[in-house]
DONU-880646 format. One line per 3 residues: their letters; for each residue y, x, z of N, C-alpha, C, CB. Coordinates in nm, 4 decimals. Glycine has a CB too. Example, Ala and Ser with C-alpha at 12.3 -4.5 7.8 and 13.67 -1.06 7.14 Angstrom:
// residues 2
as) -0.5690,1.3190,0.7800,-0.4500,1.2300,0.7800,-0.3300,1.3200,0.7800,-0.4473,1.1308,0.9046  -0.2250,1.2850,0.7080,-0.1060,1.3670,0.7140,0.0030,1.2900,0.7870,-0.0598,1.4084,0.5725
***
This chain:
// residues 120
mkq) 1.0034,-0.1381,-1.7372,1.0867,-0.0922,-1.6290,1.1106,0.0581,-1.6466,1.0216,-0.1238,-1.4915  1.2295,0.1039,-1.6157,1.2622,0.2458,-1.6261,1.1927,0.3239,-1.5148,1.4150,0.2673,-1.6198  1.1739,0.4526,-1.5411,1.1111,0.5377,-1.4399,1.1912,0.5406,-1.3109,1.0945,0.6789,-1.4930
rtl) 1.3202,0.5499,-1.3223,1.4048,0.5548,-1.2027,1.3906,0.4255,-1.1213,1.5530,0.5774,-1.2422  1.3869,0.3125,-1.1898,1.3706,0.1838,-1.1217,1.2348,0.1765,-1.0523,1.3855,0.0674,-1.2217  1.1314,0.2252,-1.1194,0.9980,0.2253,-1.0592,0.9936,0.3140,-0.9346,0.8936,0.2728,-1.1614
rhl) 1.0559,0.4293,-0.9415,1.0577,0.5182,-0.8252,1.1351,0.4549,-0.7098,1.1194,0.6541,-0.8623  1.2436,0.3895,-0.7382,1.3193,0.3216,-0.6325,1.2364,0.2082,-0.5726,1.4533,0.2669,-0.6876  1.1641,0.1358,-0.6563,1.0762,0.0295,-0.6077,0.9676,0.0869,-0.5170,1.0125,-0.0462,-0.7258
imf) 0.9055,0.1961,-0.5616,0.8022,0.2605,-0.4812,0.8603,0.3068,-0.3480,0.7403,0.3795,-0.5572  0.9782,0.3686,-0.3528,1.0433,0.4150,-0.2312,1.0686,0.2982,-0.1353,1.1753,0.4860,-0.2652  1.1242,0.1900,-0.1866,1.1534,0.0738,-0.1033,1.0248,0.0171,-0.0425,1.2258,-0.0342,-0.1856
llm) 0.9215,-0.0001,-0.1248,0.7961,-0.0565,-0.0744,0.7319,0.0337,0.0305,0.6987,-0.0795,-0.1894  0.7354,0.1652,0.0088,0.6784,0.2570,0.1076,0.7532,0.2488,0.2405,0.6814,0.4008,0.0545  0.8841,0.2494,0.2344,0.9615,0.2442,0.3590,0.9461,0.1080,0.4275,1.1106,0.2728,0.3310
ftg) 0.9433,0.0015,0.3474,0.9246,-0.1314,0.4040,0.7888,-0.1429,0.4720,0.9385,-0.2381,0.2954  0.6830,-0.0992,0.4022,0.5499,-0.1127,0.4611,0.5333,-0.0183,0.5795,0.4417,-0.0852,0.3562  0.6037,0.0947,0.5799,0.5996,0.1829,0.6962,0.6555,0.1143,0.8195,0.6769,0.3110,0.6686
vfh) 0.7712,0.0536,0.8046,0.8326,-0.0190,0.9172,0.7467,-0.1401,0.9548,0.9774,-0.0646,0.8812  0.6935,-0.2092,0.8554,0.6076,-0.3261,0.8800,0.4837,-0.2851,0.9604,0.5651,-0.3921,0.7456  0.4206,-0.1734,0.9227,0.3047,-0.1238,0.9971,0.3425,-0.0948,1.1427,0.2479,0.0034,0.9302
llv) 0.4566,-0.0299,1.1613,0.4993,0.0041,1.2971,0.5285,-0.1207,1.3804,0.6232,0.0933,1.2924  0.5900,-0.2211,1.3187,0.6183,-0.3456,1.3907,0.4899,-0.4183,1.4292,0.7065,-0.4372,1.3056  0.3942,-0.4242,1.3368,0.2670,-0.4901,1.3674,0.1923,-0.4115,1.4756,0.1795,-0.5032,1.2394
aaf) 0.1997,-0.2786,1.4691,0.1343,-0.1963,1.5721,0.1977,-0.2210,1.7084,0.1430,-0.0462,1.5360  0.3292,-0.2337,1.7122,0.3992,-0.2502,1.8398,0.3858,-0.3905,1.8967,0.5452,-0.2168,1.8230  0.3922,-0.4910,1.8100,0.3981,-0.6288,1.8592,0.2755,-0.7122,1.8261,0.5182,-0.6960,1.8037
ggw) 0.1818,-0.6575,1.7500,0.0611,-0.7315,1.7143,-0.0327,-0.7425,1.8326,-0.0100,-0.6650,1.5974  -0.1196,-0.8388,1.8283,-0.2119,-0.8624,1.9383,-0.3472,-0.7969,1.9192,-0.2306,-1.0083,1.9572  -0.3550,-0.6922,1.8399,-0.4824,-0.6260,1.8115,-0.4769,-0.4824,1.8632,-0.5140,-0.6285,1.6588
pel) -0.5127,-0.4595,1.9900,-0.5000,-0.3256,2.0490,-0.5789,-0.2172,1.9744,-0.5456,-0.3297,2.1924  -0.6952,-0.2524,1.9189,-0.7769,-0.1519,1.8492,-0.7143,-0.1080,1.7164,-0.9171,-0.2073,1.8239  -0.6173,-0.1839,1.6668,-0.5512,-0.1481,1.5406,-0.4173,-0.0774,1.5606,-0.5298,-0.2721,1.4573
rlp) -0.3711,-0.0702,1.6832,-0.2369,-0.0151,1.7071,-0.2215,0.1283,1.6586,-0.2045,-0.0212,1.8540  -0.3128,0.2160,1.6958,-0.2996,0.3564,1.6575,-0.3119,0.3755,1.5066,-0.4046,0.4402,1.7289  -0.4143,0.3210,1.4397,-0.4207,0.3397,1.2945,-0.2988,0.2819,1.2216,-0.5470,0.2758,1.2403
lav) -0.2517,0.1663,1.2647,-0.1345,0.1070,1.2010,-0.0107,0.1937,1.2220,-0.1098,-0.0339,1.2555  0.0046,0.2470,1.3414,0.1202,0.3324,1.3696,0.1145,0.4618,1.2878,0.1270,0.3650,1.5197  -0.0036,0.5209,1.2783,-0.0185,0.6444,1.2006,0.0135,0.6183,1.0537,-0.1618,0.7014,1.2151
fgv) -0.0439,0.5133,0.9975,-0.0150,0.4812,0.8573,0.1312,0.4425,0.8394,-0.1059,0.3675,0.8082  0.1899,0.3769,0.9373,0.3315,0.3418,0.9281,0.4200,0.4649,0.9156,0.3732,0.2609,1.0494  0.3923,0.5647,0.9971,0.4701,0.6891,0.9907,0.4461,0.7608,0.8576,0.4335,0.7823,1.1088
iyw) 0.3212,0.7649,0.8139,0.2891,0.8312,0.6863,0.3594,0.7608,0.5705,0.1357,0.8330,0.6623  0.3536,0.6287,0.5670,0.4189,0.5541,0.4590,0.5697,0.5769,0.4599,0.3884,0.4042,0.4714  0.6303,0.5747,0.5771,0.7749,0.5942,0.5843,0.8116,0.7349,0.5368,0.8258,0.5708,0.7284
mlg) 0.7332,0.8353,0.5780,0.7605,0.9726,0.5346,0.7426,0.9869,0.3832,0.6682,1.0715,0.6084  0.6417,0.9225,0.3281,0.6235,0.9259,0.1826,0.7401,0.8586,0.1113,0.4918,0.8578,0.1434  0.7904,0.7505,0.1667,0.9080,0.6855,0.1087,1.0265,0.7801,0.1055,0.9438,0.5595,0.1871
yyv) 1.0410,0.8563,0.2121,1.1489,0.9547,0.2172,1.1252,1.0656,0.1144,1.1609,1.0146,0.3590  1.0013,1.1098,0.1004,0.9655,1.2132,0.0027,0.9973,1.1664,-0.1389,0.8160,1.2495,0.0143  0.9653,1.0423,-0.1705,0.9980,0.9867,-0.3021,1.1495,0.9748,-0.3164,0.9301,0.8479,-0.3223
rvd) 1.2202,0.9362,-0.2108,1.3662,0.9235,-0.2157,1.4325,1.0574,-0.2406,1.4190,0.8631,-0.0862  1.3905,1.1590,-0.1722,1.4490,1.2919,-0.1900,1.4268,1.3378,-0.3335,1.3879,1.3938,-0.0897  1.3123,1.3070,-0.3875,1.2797,1.3427,-0.5250,1.3708,1.2712,-0.6231,1.1341,1.3099,-0.5554
vkd) 1.4141,1.1510,-0.5897,1.4966,1.0699,-0.6793,1.6411,1.1204,-0.6823,1.4930,0.9226,-0.6361  1.6815,1.1949,-0.5827,1.8208,1.2319,-0.5611,1.8908,1.2846,-0.6866,1.8284,1.3352,-0.4534  1.8242,1.3727,-0.7612,1.8914,1.4318,-0.8770,1.8886,1.3422,-1.0003,1.8282,1.5640,-0.9102
gsp) 1.8103,1.2373,-0.9974,1.8077,1.1428,-1.1088,1.7170,1.1818,-1.2229,1.9434,1.1251,-1.1610  1.6558,1.2986,-1.2158,1.5680,1.3393,-1.3255,1.4263,1.2915,-1.2992,1.5705,1.4923,-1.3439  1.3534,1.2579,-1.4045,1.2177,1.2096,-1.3845,1.1183,1.3205,-1.3506,1.1720,1.1375,-1.5072
sgs) 1.1572,1.4461,-1.3710,1.0630,1.5545,-1.3433,1.0638,1.5897,-1.1951,1.0970,1.6785,-1.4275  0.9529,1.6429,-1.1486,0.9462,1.6901,-1.0109,0.8971,1.5876,-0.9110,1.0786,1.7370,-0.9692  0.8869,1.4625,-0.9464,0.8450,1.3623,-0.8493,0.7007,1.3200,-0.8693,0.9348,1.2418,-0.8572
rna) 0.6339,1.3816,-0.9638,0.4943,1.3465,-0.9916,0.4085,1.3602,-0.8657,0.4379,1.4355,-1.1042  0.4255,1.4688,-0.7915,0.3469,1.4900,-0.6703,0.3735,1.3827,-0.5656,0.3766,1.6269,-0.6121  0.4979,1.3410,-0.5527,0.5324,1.2363,-0.4558,0.4672,1.1035,-0.4940,0.6853,1.2195,-0.4467
iia) 0.4710,1.0711,-0.6230,0.4120,0.9447,-0.6693,0.2606,0.9475,-0.6510,0.4476,0.9185,-0.8179  0.1982,1.0589,-0.6878,0.0522,1.0698,-0.6728,0.0130,1.0643,-0.5256,0.0002,1.2007,-0.7368  0.0887,1.1323,-0.4391,0.0589,1.1278,-0.2950,0.0696,0.9843,-0.2426,0.1555,1.2209,-0.2162
amv) 0.1705,0.9123,-0.2862,0.1870,0.7730,-0.2428,0.0686,0.6881,-0.2885,0.3191,0.7142,-0.2976  0.0250,0.7095,-0.4114,-0.0881,0.6322,-0.4632,-0.2170,0.6639,-0.3870,-0.1074,0.6603,-0.6128  -0.2388,0.7915,-0.3559,-0.3596,0.8320,-0.2833,-0.3601,0.7735,-0.1426,-0.3700,0.9856,-0.2768
vca) -0.2468,0.7809,-0.0736,-0.2392,0.7266,0.0629,-0.2571,0.5747,0.0610,-0.1038,0.7638,0.1290  -0.1986,0.5078,-0.0369,-0.2160,0.3625,-0.0468,-0.3616,0.3261,-0.0758,-0.1247,0.3050,-0.1564  -0.4270,0.4042,-0.1600,-0.5690,0.3791,-0.1877,-0.6519,0.4002,-0.0611,-0.6200,0.4715,-0.3014
agl) -0.6188,0.5039,0.0159,-0.6897,0.5275,0.1426,-0.6642,0.4133,0.2404,-0.6460,0.6618,0.2053  -0.5402,0.3660,0.2460,-0.5078,0.2532,0.3330,-0.5838,0.1276,0.2934,-0.3585,0.2259,0.3303  -0.5926,0.1050,0.1624,-0.6697,-0.0108,0.1141,-0.8168,0.0024,0.1515,-0.6555,-0.0254,-0.0386
alg) -0.8728,0.1200,0.1297,-1.0152,0.1403,0.1570,-1.0462,0.1283,0.3059,-1.0598,0.2768,0.1056  -0.9718,0.2016,0.3872,-0.9991,0.2010,0.5314,-0.9624,0.0676,0.5960,-0.9225,0.3138,0.5998  -0.8427,0.0195,0.5658,-0.8000,-0.1080,0.6230,-0.8803,-0.2255,0.5705,-0.6541,-0.1305,0.5949
gqn) -0.9109,-0.2225,0.4422,-0.9892,-0.3309,0.3822,-1.1287,-0.3401,0.4401,-0.9981,-0.3122,0.2330  -1.1921,-0.2238,0.4571,-1.3263,-0.2212,0.5152,-1.3240,-0.2756,0.6576,-1.3831,-0.0781,0.5137  -1.2241,-0.2331,0.7345,-1.2107,-0.2810,0.8723,-1.1800,-0.4310,0.8758,-1.1003,-0.2029,0.9454
yls) -1.0943,-0.4757,0.7848,-1.0576,-0.6176,0.7811,-1.1784,-0.7045,0.7448,-0.9433,-0.6409,0.6801  -1.2578,-0.6586,0.6479,-1.3765,-0.7348,0.6093,-1.4801,-0.7375,0.7209,-1.4380,-0.6761,0.4830  -1.4888,-0.6294,0.7975,-1.5866,-0.6220,0.9061,-1.5430,-0.6988,1.0301,-1.6118,-0.4780,0.9426
ngg) -1.4162,-0.6839,1.0674,-1.3707,-0.7346,1.1969,-1.2628,-0.8412,1.1901,-1.3207,-0.6226,1.2777  -1.2107,-0.8676,1.0736,-1.0976,-0.9588,1.0656,-0.9722,-0.8881,1.1124,-1.1227,-1.0856,1.1491  -0.8691,-0.9625,1.1337,-0.7444,-0.9018,1.1793,-0.6293,-0.9966,1.1592,-0.7178,-0.7710,1.1064
pla) -0.5101,-0.9467,1.1858,-0.3921,-1.0321,1.1731,-0.3609,-1.0647,1.0273,-0.2718,-0.9651,1.2380  -0.2854,-1.1698,1.0056,-0.2438,-1.2110,0.8715,-0.1600,-1.1035,0.8034,-0.1651,-1.3415,0.8783  -0.1010,-1.0170,0.8824,-0.0177,-0.9103,0.8269,-0.0992,-0.8137,0.7407,0.0513,-0.8336,0.9395
lpi) -0.2277,-0.7970,0.7690,-0.3079,-0.7011,0.6940,-0.3202,-0.7345,0.5452,-0.4447,-0.6927,0.7543  -0.3511,-0.8581,0.5067,-0.3542,-0.8867,0.3624,-0.2187,-0.8653,0.2949,-0.4000,-1.0297,0.3391  -0.1103,-0.8877,0.3676,0.0227,-0.8614,0.3123,0.0391,-0.7113,0.2883,0.1341,-0.9143,0.4077
mfa) -0.0063,-0.6310,0.3831,-0.0005,-0.4856,0.3676,-0.0857,-0.4401,0.2498,-0.0469,-0.4158,0.4964  -0.2021,-0.5027,0.2328,-0.2887,-0.4677,0.1198,-0.2200,-0.4999,-0.0127,-0.4232,-0.5426,0.1296  -0.1512,-0.6123,-0.0181,-0.0795,-0.6502,-0.1412,0.0313,-0.5490,-0.1720,-0.0193,-0.7931,-0.1276
idv) 0.0986,-0.5013,-0.0689,0.2027,-0.4005,-0.0895,0.1401,-0.2709,-0.1404,0.2812,-0.3750,0.0417  0.0255,-0.2330,-0.0853,-0.0444,-0.1128,-0.1328,-0.0797,-0.1251,-0.2807,-0.1721,-0.0885,-0.0501  -0.1304,-0.2406,-0.3199,-0.1655,-0.2630,-0.4604,-0.0411,-0.2537,-0.5489,-0.2335,-0.4006,-0.4780
aii) 0.0701,-0.3098,-0.5018,0.1952,-0.3037,-0.5786,0.2428,-0.1593,-0.5940,0.3046,-0.3884,-0.5104  0.2298,-0.0787,-0.4899,0.2707,0.0617,-0.4977,0.1819,0.1375,-0.5950,0.2659,0.1277,-0.3587  0.0521,0.1139,-0.5885,-0.0402,0.1810,-0.6806,-0.0099,0.1423,-0.8246,-0.1862,0.1463,-0.6462
aag) 0.0146,0.0138,-0.8485,0.0454,-0.0327,-0.9842,0.1769,0.0273,-1.0351,0.0530,-0.1865,-0.9874  0.2791,0.0279,-0.9504,0.4077,0.0854,-0.9910,0.3945,0.2354,-1.0148,0.5154,0.0579,-0.8844  0.3148,0.3021,-0.9327,0.2914,0.4451,-0.9518,0.2192,0.4736,-1.0828,0.2112,0.5011,-0.8356
amw) 0.1208,0.3902,-1.1150,0.0492,0.4075,-1.2418,0.1437,0.3863,-1.3597,-0.0700,0.3097,-1.2509  0.2289,0.2855,-1.3508,0.3268,0.2613,-1.4577,0.4218,0.3801,-1.4701,0.4067,0.1312,-1.4304  0.4654,0.4354,-1.3568,0.5555,0.5498,-1.3591,0.4886,0.6697,-1.4252,0.6003,0.5856,-1.2170
lvq) 0.3609,0.6946,-1.3900,0.2881,0.8085,-1.4481,0.2687,0.7920,-1.5981,0.1523,0.8250,-1.3800  0.2396,0.6703,-1.6438,0.2250,0.6454,-1.7875,0.3567,0.6709,-1.8591,0.1772,0.5012,-1.8136  0.4656,0.6237,-1.8018,0.5967,0.6455,-1.8637,0.6344,0.7930,-1.8627,0.7041,0.5638,-1.7916
qrk) 0.6002,0.8641,-1.7580,0.6320,1.0067,-1.7524,0.5545,1.0818,-1.8604,0.5999,1.0645,-1.6127  0.4333,1.0407,-1.8814,0.3517,1.1051,-1.9855,0.4130,1.0840,-2.1224,0.2080,1.0507,-1.9835  0.4645,0.9631,-2.1474,0.5294,0.9337,-2.2753,0.6547,1.0181,-2.2924,0.5644,0.7843,-2.2853
vsk) 0.7314,1.0365,-2.1847,0.8562,1.1131,-2.1903,0.8265,1.2608,-2.2164,0.9362,1.0968,-2.0587  0.7194,1.3132,-2.1573,0.6897,1.4554,-2.1702,0.6293,1.4932,-2.3049,0.5968,1.4970,-2.0613  0.5854,1.3955,-2.3839,0.5274,1.4255,-2.5167,0.6321,1.4473,-2.6195,0.4367,1.3149,-2.5621
***
């Protein structure tokens, strides 16, 4: 996959999972999860925008920080949400969110590997 395609995929997944988090926070039946889901939803959506703005010029340079930030936040979401899910259970939406986080991390890793090849 091309770097540009990977960045667009990451952007789409971040914005999708941001809206998904907000919808689950608003309409889900788990009051104790509403605030964390809403906070992560806003963070994911903002990161999607950060990756999108980086994509605007079409060059692969300059977006490394956005991709790394997305990967770090997704890893934090997996760790915090996963620990809570294993301890307390939760809605079916949570494993779907975890799968999206894994997909973002994988796409980010692929993007970073390709960027390294381009810069050599």
